[in-house]
PQR file of N, CA, C, O and H, with PARSE charges and radii, in Angstrom:
ATOM      1  N   MET A   1      12.369  -6.518  -2.336 -0.4000 1.5000
ATOM      2  CA  MET A   1      13.835  -5.295  -2.712 -0.0000 2.0000
ATOM      3  C   MET A   1      14.470  -6.117  -1.261  0.5500 1.7000
ATOM      4  O   MET A   1      14.053  -6.118  -0.103 -0.5500 1.4000
ATOM      5  N   ILE A   2      15.730  -6.838  -1.944 -0.4000 1.5000
ATOM      6  CA  ILE A   2      16.834  -7.371  -1.232 -0.0000 2.0000
ATOM      7  C   ILE A   2      17.903  -6.761  -1.328  0.5500 1.7000
ATOM      8  O   ILE A   2      18.390  -6.713  -2.458 -0.5500 1.4000
ATOM      9  H   ILE A   2      16.069  -6.838  -2.885  0.4000 1.0000
ATOM     10  N   GLY A   3      18.559  -6.159  -0.320 -0.4000 1.5000
ATOM     11  CA  GLY A   3      19.448  -5.073  -0.028 -0.0000 2.0000
ATOM     12  C   GLY A   3      19.333  -4.148  -1.107  0.5500 1.7000
ATOM     13  O   GLY A   3      20.389  -3.885  -1.682 -0.5500 1.4000
ATOM     14  H   GLY A   3      18.163  -6.197   0.598  0.4000 1.0000
ATOM     15  N   GLN A   4      18.037  -3.457  -1.615 -0.4000 1.5000
ATOM     16  CA  GLN A   4      17.851  -2.079  -2.332 -0.0000 2.0000
ATOM     17  C   GLN A   4      16.520  -1.330  -1.040  0.5500 1.7000
ATOM     18  O   GLN A   4      15.742  -1.833  -0.229 -0.5500 1.4000
ATOM     19  H   GLN A   4      17.179  -3.670  -1.148  0.4000 1.0000
ATOM     20  N   HIS A   5      16.793  -0.210  -1.383 -0.4000 1.5000
ATOM     21  CA  HIS A   5      15.617   0.807  -0.267 -0.0000 2.0000
ATOM     22  C   HIS A   5      14.918   1.374  -0.981  0.5500 1.7000
ATOM     23  O   HIS A   5      15.517   1.627  -2.027 -0.5500 1.4000
ATOM     24  H   HIS A   5      17.425   0.198  -2.042  0.4000 1.0000
ATOM     25  N   SER A   6      13.666   1.818  -0.977 -0.4000 1.5000
ATOM     26  CA  SER A   6      12.846   2.551  -1.619 -0.0000 2.0000
ATOM     27  C   SER A   6      11.450   2.867  -0.781  0.5500 1.7000
ATOM     28  O   SER A   6      10.673   2.129  -0.175 -0.5500 1.4000
ATOM     29  H   SER A   6      13.180   1.613  -0.128  0.4000 1.0000
ATOM     30  N   LYS A   7      11.484   4.459  -1.048 -0.4000 1.5000
ATOM     31  CA  LYS A   7      10.279   4.920   0.005 -0.0000 2.0000
ATOM     32  C   LYS A   7       8.884   4.664  -0.429  0.5500 1.7000
ATOM     33  O   LYS A   7       7.795   5.074  -0.029 -0.5500 1.4000
ATOM     34  H   LYS A   7      12.115   5.058  -1.540  0.4000 1.0000
ATOM     35  N   TRP A   8       9.438   3.466  -1.833 -0.4000 1.5000
ATOM     36  CA  TRP A   8       7.217   3.024  -2.041 -0.0000 2.0000
ATOM     37  C   TRP A   8       7.246   2.290  -0.823  0.5500 1.7000
ATOM     38  O   TRP A   8       8.234   1.889  -0.207 -0.5500 1.4000
ATOM     39  H   TRP A   8      10.323   3.133  -2.158  0.4000 1.0000
ATOM     40  N   LEU A   9       6.005   2.162  -0.548 -0.4000 1.5000
ATOM     41  CA  LEU A   9       5.419   1.000   0.449 -0.0000 2.0000
ATOM     42  C   LEU A   9       4.115  -0.040  -0.360  0.5500 1.7000
ATOM     43  O   LEU A   9       3.182   0.747  -0.199 -0.5500 1.4000
ATOM     44  H   LEU A   9       5.204   2.488  -1.049  0.4000 1.0000
ATOM     45  N   THR A  10       3.646  -0.933  -0.901 -0.4000 1.5000
ATOM     46  CA  THR A  10       2.369  -1.948  -1.294 -0.0000 2.0000
ATOM     47  C   THR A  10       1.574  -1.573   0.092  0.5500 1.7000
ATOM     48  O   THR A  10       1.847  -1.054   1.175 -0.5500 1.4000
ATOM     49  H   THR A  10       4.404  -1.572  -1.032  0.4000 1.0000
ATOM     50  N   ALA A  11       0.500  -2.103  -0.531 -0.4000 1.5000
ATOM     51  CA  ALA A  11      -0.678  -1.266   0.861 -0.0000 2.0000
ATOM     52  C   ALA A  11      -0.662  -2.544   1.613  0.5500 1.7000
ATOM     53  O   ALA A  11      -1.372  -2.508   2.618 -0.5500 1.4000
ATOM     54  H   ALA A  11       0.278  -2.525  -1.410  0.4000 1.0000
ATOM     55  N   ARG A  12      -0.008  -3.732   1.386 -0.4000 1.5000
ATOM     56  CA  ARG A  12       0.390  -4.984   2.405 -0.0000 2.0000
ATOM     57  C   ARG A  12       1.163  -3.903   3.798  0.5500 1.7000
ATOM     58  O   ARG A  12       0.893  -3.649   4.972 -0.5500 1.4000
ATOM     59  H   ARG A  12       0.568  -3.761   0.569  0.4000 1.0000
ATOM     60  N   GLU A  13       1.678  -3.718   3.315 -0.4000 1.5000
ATOM     61  CA  GLU A  13       3.563  -3.302   3.688 -0.0000 2.0000
ATOM     62  C   GLU A  13       2.573  -1.700   4.634  0.5500 1.7000
ATOM     63  O   GLU A  13       2.228  -1.681   5.816 -0.5500 1.4000
ATOM     64  H   GLU A  13       1.897  -3.924   2.361  0.4000 1.0000
ATOM     65  N   ALA A  14       2.442  -0.987   3.967 -0.4000 1.5000
ATOM     66  CA  ALA A  14       1.325   0.510   4.362 -0.0000 2.0000
ATOM     67  C   ALA A  14       0.008   0.503   5.927  0.5500 1.7000
ATOM     68  O   ALA A  14      -0.257   1.255   6.864 -0.5500 1.4000
ATOM     69  H   ALA A  14       2.721  -1.002   3.007  0.4000 1.0000
ATOM     70  N   ALA A  15      -0.540  -1.016   5.328 -0.4000 1.5000
ATOM     71  CA  ALA A  15      -1.182  -1.301   6.777 -0.0000 2.0000
ATOM     72  C   ALA A  15      -0.657  -2.148   7.166  0.5500 1.7000
ATOM     73  O   ALA A  15      -1.204  -2.449   8.227 -0.5500 1.4000
ATOM     74  H   ALA A  15      -0.324  -1.627   4.566  0.4000 1.0000
ATOM     75  N   SER A  16       0.502  -3.082   6.866 -0.4000 1.5000
ATOM     76  CA  SER A  16       0.869  -3.458   8.184 -0.0000 2.0000
ATOM     77  C   SER A  16       1.516  -2.043   9.484  0.5500 1.7000
ATOM     78  O   SER A  16       1.473  -1.959  10.712 -0.5500 1.4000
ATOM     79  H   SER A  16       0.946  -2.837   6.004  0.4000 1.0000
ATOM     80  N   TYR A  17       1.954  -1.322   8.596 -0.4000 1.5000
ATOM     81  CA  TYR A  17       2.743  -0.221   9.738 -0.0000 2.0000
ATOM     82  C   TYR A  17       1.959   0.590  10.395  0.5500 1.7000
ATOM     83  O   TYR A  17       2.139   1.032  11.530 -0.5500 1.4000
ATOM     84  H   TYR A  17       1.989  -1.390   7.599  0.4000 1.0000
ATOM     85  N   LEU A  18       0.730   0.868   9.388 -0.4000 1.5000
ATOM     86  CA  LEU A  18      -0.768   1.436   9.971 -0.0000 2.0000
ATOM     87  C   LEU A  18      -1.205   0.383  11.161  0.5500 1.7000
ATOM     88  O   LEU A  18      -2.293   0.548  11.713 -0.5500 1.4000
ATOM     89  H   LEU A  18       0.583   0.509   8.466  0.4000 1.0000
ATOM     90  N   LYS A  19      -0.832  -0.086  11.328 -0.4000 1.5000
ATOM     91  CA  LYS A  19      -2.259  -1.615  12.335 -0.0000 2.0000
ATOM     92  C   LYS A  19      -3.362  -1.539  11.570  0.5500 1.7000
ATOM     93  O   LYS A  19      -4.200  -0.784  12.064 -0.5500 1.4000
ATOM     94  H   LYS A  19       0.052  -0.221  10.879  0.4000 1.0000
ATOM     95  N   VAL A  20      -3.686  -2.039  10.539 -0.4000 1.5000
ATOM     96  CA  VAL A  20      -4.971  -1.960  10.113 -0.0000 2.0000
ATOM     97  C   VAL A  20      -5.096  -3.095   8.920  0.5500 1.7000
ATOM     98  O   VAL A  20      -4.149  -3.013   8.137 -0.5500 1.4000
ATOM     99  H   VAL A  20      -3.006  -2.652  10.138  0.4000 1.0000
ATOM    100  N   GLU A  21      -5.602  -3.650   8.749 -0.4000 1.5000
ATOM    101  CA  GLU A  21      -6.209  -4.792   7.155 -0.0000 2.0000
ATOM    102  C   GLU A  21      -6.193  -3.624   5.779  0.5500 1.7000
ATOM    103  O   GLU A  21      -6.668  -2.510   5.558 -0.5500 1.4000
ATOM    104  H   GLU A  21      -6.371  -3.716   9.385  0.4000 1.0000
ATOM    105  N   PRO A  22      -5.353  -4.624   5.052 -0.5600 1.5000
ATOM    106  CA  PRO A  22      -5.069  -4.127   3.823  0.2800 2.0000
ATOM    107  C   PRO A  22      -6.250  -3.783   2.992  0.5500 1.7000
ATOM    108  O   PRO A  22      -6.240  -3.100   1.968 -0.5500 1.4000
ATOM    109  N   ARG A  23      -7.416  -4.425   3.649 -0.4000 1.5000
ATOM    110  CA  ARG A  23      -8.651  -4.137   2.277 -0.0000 2.0000
ATOM    111  C   ARG A  23      -9.179  -2.519   2.876  0.5500 1.7000
ATOM    112  O   ARG A  23      -9.768  -1.767   2.100 -0.5500 1.4000
ATOM    113  H   ARG A  23      -7.424  -4.979   4.481  0.4000 1.0000
ATOM    114  N   THR A  24      -8.849  -2.032   4.555 -0.4000 1.5000
ATOM    115  CA  THR A  24      -8.724  -0.885   5.192 -0.0000 2.0000
ATOM    116  C   THR A  24      -8.371   0.064   4.201  0.5500 1.7000
ATOM    117  O   THR A  24      -9.164   0.848   3.680 -0.5500 1.4000
ATOM    118  H   THR A  24      -8.370  -2.643   5.185  0.4000 1.0000
ATOM    119  N   LEU A  25      -7.078  -0.031   3.937 -0.4000 1.5000
ATOM    120  CA  LEU A  25      -6.133   0.629   3.632 -0.0000 2.0000
ATOM    121  C   LEU A  25      -6.797   1.466   2.014  0.5500 1.7000
ATOM    122  O   LEU A  25      -7.059   2.639   1.747 -0.5500 1.4000
ATOM    123  H   LEU A  25      -6.433  -0.668   4.360  0.4000 1.0000
ATOM    124  N   LEU A  26      -6.880   0.029   1.128 -0.4000 1.5000
ATOM    125  CA  LEU A  26      -7.258   0.392  -0.073 -0.0000 2.0000
ATOM    126  C   LEU A  26      -8.929   1.294  -0.159  0.5500 1.7000
ATOM    127  O   LEU A  26      -9.241   2.173  -0.963 -0.5500 1.4000
ATOM    128  H   LEU A  26      -6.666  -0.923   1.345  0.4000 1.0000
ATOM    129  N   LEU A  27      -9.469   0.913   0.556 -0.4000 1.5000
ATOM    130  CA  LEU A  27     -11.210   1.123   0.938 -0.0000 2.0000
ATOM    131  C   LEU A  27     -10.816   3.052   0.970  0.5500 1.7000
ATOM    132  O   LEU A  27     -11.363   3.915   0.283 -0.5500 1.4000
ATOM    133  H   LEU A  27      -9.216   0.199   1.209  0.4000 1.0000
ATOM    134  N   TRP A  28      -9.934   3.199   1.799 -0.4000 1.5000
ATOM    135  CA  TRP A  28      -9.579   4.540   2.411 -0.0000 2.0000
ATOM    136  C   TRP A  28      -9.006   5.369   1.169  0.5500 1.7000
ATOM    137  O   TRP A  28      -9.545   6.465   1.011 -0.5500 1.4000
ATOM    138  H   TRP A  28      -9.490   2.497   2.357  0.4000 1.0000
ATOM    139  N   ALA A  29      -7.678   4.912  -0.028 -0.4000 1.5000
ATOM    140  CA  ALA A  29      -7.459   5.326  -0.884 -0.0000 2.0000
ATOM    141  C   ALA A  29      -8.352   5.639  -2.289  0.5500 1.7000
ATOM    142  O   ALA A  29      -8.178   6.361  -3.270 -0.5500 1.4000
ATOM    143  H   ALA A  29      -7.240   4.022   0.101  0.4000 1.0000
ATOM    144  N   ARG A  30      -9.531   4.584  -1.788 -0.4000 1.5000
ATOM    145  CA  ARG A  30     -10.656   5.090  -3.219 -0.0000 2.0000
ATOM    146  C   ARG A  30     -11.526   6.046  -1.984  0.5500 1.7000
ATOM    147  O   ARG A  30     -12.027   7.083  -2.418 -0.5500 1.4000
ATOM    148  H   ARG A  30      -9.673   3.998  -0.991  0.4000 1.0000
ATOM    149  N   GLU A  31     -11.618   5.908  -1.295 -0.4000 1.5000
ATOM    150  CA  GLU A  31     -12.687   7.050  -0.684 -0.0000 2.0000
ATOM    151  C   GLU A  31     -11.881   9.008  -0.534  0.5500 1.7000
ATOM    152  O   GLU A  31     -12.417  10.116  -0.538 -0.5500 1.4000
ATOM    153  H   GLU A  31     -11.211   5.065  -0.943  0.4000 1.0000
ATOM    154  N   GLY A  32     -10.258   8.492  -0.411 -0.4000 1.5000
ATOM    155  CA  GLY A  32      -9.537  10.061  -0.662 -0.0000 2.0000
ATOM    156  C   GLY A  32      -8.777  10.481   0.599  0.5500 1.7000
ATOM    157  O   GLY A  32      -7.946  11.343   0.885 -0.5500 1.4000
ATOM    158  H   GLY A  32      -9.823   7.591  -0.408  0.4000 1.0000
ATOM    159  N   ARG A  33      -9.708   9.066   1.496 -0.4000 1.5000
ATOM    160  CA  ARG A  33      -8.363   9.875   2.847 -0.0000 2.0000
ATOM    161  C   ARG A  33      -7.253  10.119   2.939  0.5500 1.7000
ATOM    162  O   ARG A  33      -6.803  11.106   3.522 -0.5500 1.4000
ATOM    163  H   ARG A  33     -10.383   8.366   1.263  0.4000 1.0000
ATOM    164  N   ILE A  34      -6.337   8.895   2.138 -0.4000 1.5000
ATOM    165  CA  ILE A  34      -5.101   8.901   1.671 -0.0000 2.0000
ATOM    166  C   ILE A  34      -5.034   9.158   0.391  0.5500 1.7000
ATOM    167  O   ILE A  34      -5.896   9.331  -0.470 -0.5500 1.4000
ATOM    168  H   ILE A  34      -6.703   8.094   1.664  0.4000 1.0000
ATOM    169  N   LYS A  35      -3.719   9.159   0.384 -0.4000 1.5000
ATOM    170  CA  LYS A  35      -3.043   9.156  -1.641 -0.0000 2.0000
ATOM    171  C   LYS A  35      -2.434   8.159  -1.529  0.5500 1.7000
ATOM    172  O   LYS A  35      -1.794   7.863  -0.520 -0.5500 1.4000
ATOM    173  H   LYS A  35      -3.019   9.018   1.083  0.4000 1.0000
ATOM    174  N   GLY A  36      -2.551   7.311  -2.784 -0.4000 1.5000
ATOM    175  CA  GLY A  36      -2.334   6.268  -2.954 -0.0000 2.0000
ATOM    176  C   GLY A  36      -1.881   6.146  -4.086  0.5500 1.7000
ATOM    177  O   GLY A  36      -2.735   6.625  -4.832 -0.5500 1.4000
ATOM    178  H   GLY A  36      -3.071   7.551  -3.604  0.4000 1.0000
ATOM    179  N   TYR A  37      -0.618   5.608  -4.962 -0.4000 1.5000
ATOM    180  CA  TYR A  37      -0.452   5.559  -6.158 -0.0000 2.0000
ATOM    181  C   TYR A  37      -0.311   3.818  -7.505  0.5500 1.7000
ATOM    182  O   TYR A  37       0.256   2.812  -7.078 -0.5500 1.4000
ATOM    183  H   TYR A  37       0.076   5.218  -4.356  0.4000 1.0000
ATOM    184  N   VAL A  38      -0.700   3.828  -8.463 -0.4000 1.5000
ATOM    185  CA  VAL A  38      -0.676   2.772  -8.589 -0.0000 2.0000
ATOM    186  C   VAL A  38       0.798   2.626  -9.753  0.5500 1.7000
ATOM    187  O   VAL A  38       1.269   3.183 -10.744 -0.5500 1.4000
ATOM    188  H   VAL A  38      -1.160   4.645  -8.810  0.4000 1.0000
ATOM    189  N   LEU A  39       1.092   1.398  -8.755 -0.4000 1.5000
ATOM    190  CA  LEU A  39       2.749   1.227  -9.927 -0.0000 2.0000
ATOM    191  C   LEU A  39       2.659   0.052 -10.691  0.5500 1.7000
ATOM    192  O   LEU A  39       2.457  -0.909  -9.948 -0.5500 1.4000
ATOM    193  H   LEU A  39       0.709   0.945  -7.949  0.4000 1.0000
ATOM    194  N   SER A  40       2.720  -0.219 -11.731 -0.4000 1.5000
ATOM    195  CA  SER A  40       3.311  -0.892 -13.039 -0.0000 2.0000
ATOM    196  C   SER A  40       3.999  -2.274 -12.443  0.5500 1.7000
ATOM    197  O   SER A  40       5.011  -1.981 -11.806 -0.5500 1.4000
ATOM    198  H   SER A  40       2.885   0.561 -12.334  0.4000 1.0000
ATOM    199  N   GLY A  41       3.780  -3.460 -12.464 -0.4000 1.5000
ATOM    200  CA  GLY A  41       4.668  -4.151 -11.833 -0.0000 2.0000
ATOM    201  C   GLY A  41       4.494  -4.624 -10.566  0.5500 1.7000
ATOM    202  O   GLY A  41       5.410  -5.302 -10.101 -0.5500 1.4000
ATOM    203  H   GLY A  41       2.958  -3.697 -12.981  0.4000 1.0000
ATOM    204  N   THR A  42       3.631  -4.441  -9.976 -0.4000 1.5000
ATOM    205  CA  THR A  42       3.643  -4.723  -8.960 -0.0000 2.0000
ATOM    206  C   THR A  42       2.678  -5.545  -8.247  0.5500 1.7000
ATOM    207  O   THR A  42       1.540  -5.399  -8.692 -0.5500 1.4000
ATOM    208  H   THR A  42       2.887  -3.890 -10.354  0.4000 1.0000
ATOM    209  N   GLU A  43       2.770  -6.327  -7.323 -0.4000 1.5000
ATOM    210  CA  GLU A  43       1.544  -7.380  -6.925 -0.0000 2.0000
ATOM    211  C   GLU A  43       0.681  -6.896  -6.619  0.5500 1.7000
ATOM    212  O   GLU A  43       0.859  -5.986  -5.809 -0.5500 1.4000
ATOM    213  H   GLU A  43       3.694  -6.447  -6.960  0.4000 1.0000
ATOM    214  N   ARG A  44      -0.811  -7.198  -7.075 -0.4000 1.5000
ATOM    215  CA  ARG A  44      -2.416  -6.526  -6.694 -0.0000 2.0000
ATOM    216  C   ARG A  44      -2.282  -8.122  -5.421  0.5500 1.7000
ATOM    217  O   ARG A  44      -1.707  -9.175  -5.148 -0.5500 1.4000
ATOM    218  H   ARG A  44      -0.956  -7.937  -7.733  0.4000 1.0000
ATOM    219  N   ILE A  45      -3.383  -7.104  -5.053 -0.4000 1.5000
ATOM    220  CA  ILE A  45      -4.006  -7.479  -3.026 -0.0000 2.0000
ATOM    221  C   ILE A  45      -5.427  -7.034  -2.909  0.5500 1.7000
ATOM    222  O   ILE A  45      -5.806  -5.960  -3.377 -0.5500 1.4000
ATOM    223  H   ILE A  45      -3.851  -6.249  -5.275  0.4000 1.0000
ATOM    224  N   GLY A  46      -6.050  -7.699  -2.409 -0.4000 1.5000
ATOM    225  CA  GLY A  46      -7.095  -7.249  -2.041 -0.0000 2.0000
ATOM    226  C   GLY A  46      -8.492  -7.884  -2.259  0.5500 1.7000
ATOM    227  O   GLY A  46      -9.500  -7.322  -1.830 -0.5500 1.4000
ATOM    228  H   GLY A  46      -5.742  -8.571  -2.029  0.4000 1.0000
TER
END
């Protein structure tokens, strides 16, 4: 999003912020260790 601010981060952005691999972040979400939301129209990684 160029020129716009969003409170949402992609898994890739959040993983970079936390200095972990995106797969680790997604695993944590599946395990319930962190909260995550599936948003329509977003890029899928992993």
